[in-house]
N, C-alpha and C positions, 0 to 999 in steps of 0.2 A: 246166550250171548247178550252182553249189555247193550243198551241203546247207543252208547258212544261208539262201540265197535261196529255197529250196523250202519252208522252214518257214512255217507259218501260225499265227496266234493260235488259230484254231478247232481245229487239231490239238493244240496245247499244252494248251488247255483241256479237250479230251477226255482227254488223258493225266492231267491233274491230277484230273479228276472220277473216273476209274476208280481211281486210286491212293487217293483219299480215301474212296470208297464201297465199294471192294473188289468191285465188280461192274459189268458192262456195263449192266445194267438200271437200277441205282442211278444211274450216271453219266448215262444217257439222261434219267431223270426230273429230275435236278438241272439238266441243260442245256436241258431242254425239247425234246429230240430223240428220234428213234426209236433203239432198240437197234442195228439194222443201220447207222444213220448213224454212231453212235459207234464201232462196230466198224470201219467203213470208214476213219474218220479215224485211228484208232489204227494200222491196217495200213499206210496210206499213210505215216504218220510213221515207222514202223519201217523201211519201205523207204527213206525219205529218209536216215535215219541209218545204216542198214545193220546194225542190231543189235536184238534183242528188248528191249522196254522194260517188258513186263508178264509176270510168271509166269502161265502158263495152267493149271497144275495143281500138286499137292503142297501142302505146308503153307503155302507163300507164294502160293497162287493169287490172282491179280489184285492182287498187291502189285508194287511197282516193282523191277525188276532193278537192278543197279549202274549200268548205262547209263541206265536210266530215272530213277534218283535224281539222277544228274548233270544230266540234262535238266530234271528237275523243279526243281532248285535254280536253274538258269538261268531257267526260266520264271517262278518266283516273284520273282526279282530284276527281270526285265523287267516283270512286272505291277506291282510296286511303283514302278518308274521311270515307267511310263506313268501310274499314278495320281498320282504326284508332279507329272508334267507337266500333267495335267488340273487338279490343285489350283492350280498356278501360273497356268495360263490363267484359271481362275476368279478368282483374286486380282487378276490384271491387269485382267480385265473389270470387277471390282468397284472398281478403283482403289486396291487395297491392296498392290500390288506394282509395281515398275518403277523408272525413273530419271527424276528431274526436275532440270533445270539452272536454278538460281535466280541471276540476275544482280543485283548490288547496287552502287549508286554508292559510291565510296570513302568518303564521309562516313558511309554506313550500316554500315561495317565494325565500328563500336563496339557495335552491337546485333545484327548479322546472325548471328554465330556462335551466340549464345544462342538466336535464333529457329530456326536450323537444328537445334540440339541438341534443342529442344522438339519440332520436327516429327518428328525421327527417333525420339524416345521415344514419341510418339503413334502413329507408323506405322512400326514396325520393318521392315516388308517393303519400304519405299520408300527408295531411295537418293537423298538430296537433295544435289546437287553445288553448292557455292557458288562463284560467280565474282565477283570484285570489280574494278572499274575506274572511270575517270571517266565523266562523262555521255556524251561522244562515243563511248567504247568500248561502253557499254551500248546506245546507239542503234544502233550498227553491228551488234552481236550480234543485236539484235531484227530488224533488216532481213535479216540473213543466215539467220535461223531457227536459230541455234546455241544459243539459250537458250529455255526454255519460259515463264518468268515473270521479271519484273524489279521491283525496289523502287527508287524514285527520287523526286525532287521533281516539279516541273511536268511533266505529261504532254506528250509531243512531238506535233507535227503530222505529222511523217514519221518513222517509219511511223505509220499510223493505228492507235490502240490502244484497248482497253477498259480503263479505270482505275477503281480503287476506293480511296476515301480511307481511310488508316490512322490518321491523327492529326496533331497539330501538329508543326511543325518550326521552332523558333525559331533566329534568327541574332543573334548579339551581337557588339558591338565590344569586343575584349579588349586589355588593356594589362598591363604588369608591375606588381606591387605598388609603391606609392610613386610611380607616374607622376603628373606634375603635373596632368594632366587628370582623374585619378580622383576627387577630391573634388567636382568641379563637378557640381551637380545637373542642369545643362542645358548640355552642351558645345556650343560654337558650331560651325557648319560650317567657319568659317575655321580654328579651332583644330584640327579633325580633319584638314583638308586641308594643314595646315602640318607634319604628322607624316609620316614615311616609312610608306607603306601596303604591307603584305605581302600579296600575292595568290597564289592558286593558279595552276597552269599553264593555258594555253589548252585548251579542251575540258572544263573543269571547270564544273559548274553553280554552285558557290560563287563562282567568279571572276566569272561573268556577273552574279550577284546583287550582288556587291560593287561592280562597275564601274557598274552602273545606280544604285545608292545614292549612290556618290561623284559621279557625273555630275549627279545631281539636286541634291546638296548644293551643288556648286560651279558649277552651270549650265554645265558643260562645261569649267571651268577645269582646267589641268593640275595634277598632283600627283606627288610622287616615289613610285615604286613599286619593290618588290623582289619578284621572282617565285620561288616555291618549289613543289615538286611533290607535297607531301603535307601533310595536316593536322598530322601529328606534327612535321614540320620547322617548320611555321609556329608551332606552340605553343612549341617550343624557342627559335625566333628571337625571339618576343615576350618570353618570359621573360628572354632575354639582353639585351633592350633595343634590338633592331635596329629596332623599329617597332611599329605597332599593326595589327590585322587584324579584318576582319569574317568571322566563322566560325560554323559550326553550333554551337549551344549544346549539342547532344548530344555533340560531340567534346571539350568542355572542362569537362564537369560535374564530374569528379573534381578537376581543377586549381582550379576556382573554389571548390569546397568546402574544399580544403586550403589555400587562400590563395596558391597559386603564381601565379595570374592574378586580375585583377579586370576588371569590365565598366565601360565608359564609359556615361554616362547622357544620354539625349536623349528627347524626347517621341515620336520615331518609332523608338525602339529598345526592345526587340528587334523585328526584322522577323519576323513569323510567316508561314511558308509551311506547306505540307502535305506529308506523305509519302503516296505512292501505291504500290499494287501493281498491276501491269498486264501485259497480254499483247497480242500483235498481234490486231487486230480480225478479221483473216481467218484466224486460227489459234486458235479458242477451245480452252481446255484440255480434255483428255479423260483418262480413266483416272486414273493417279497424279497427273498435273498438276492435274486438277480437284479431287482430294482435298486436295492441298497448298494450292491457291487458297482453297478453302473454309475450311481450317484457319486460314490466315493471317488471313482476314477475321473468323473467330470469336474471335480473340484481342483484337480491338478495340484494337490498339495497346498492349496491356499490356507488350509487349517493348521499347517505346521507353524510353530512359533518361530520368530526370528531369533537366531542364535547370536 
């Protein structure tokens, strides 16, 4: 058996105590042991390393030998590392350390980075990893257990989740400035359905909402549609005059304020949905995930952009 495997913490603590107190009896009192027990630990340790560790006489009596100093330095580093590990374990237990994977539907990417930055400032010991995808991807990640928490719209039936309301999520019908329908205070269903409608890709919650709204307007009548795979592409397409779109008001707040886009007006617009933070019902958050969950709720939707 190697010397390293034969070393024990009790032996190293005996060596440290003797070197610090410069006596066997002083070390015994510091450690709550008998003097013979301390002497025995020290002797065994010297046998393990094969060298004297404490001077027994002379001006340096009960001080550490060069070999003892080398071992003492290693013992102090080991003690500090163990204390650091215990501190880390306590931080994990208290929910102030660890890694939390937060999934956000793609519409939420306009506020999610600011939310994550705020969480990291409040809890520097917690690594919050942000994952962004469409609704189907987020639901798949929840089912697979690869994310801890998720921010999205309407909570799903599968998987079964526990959800908490974060705040309103308005959806607006957008058009380019100068669009002929823009001045109308009550745009008719027929006028909307006569326009090319730009929709998100299958699997997007925004697409589902838009399709339900349009089907209700036209009672199932067909309409021309253009499919695009991101909110940014849709905004650019609408500004270019390719069509109109029903989109999250949170994604176009800047463009509306700057006049690069306008909203169409109807009595049933905007459509107000809600944002939720959720987790699988069978996997309640613990530790760092519970800390992040509580922090998100405590912000009461203040991180949501003005629509």
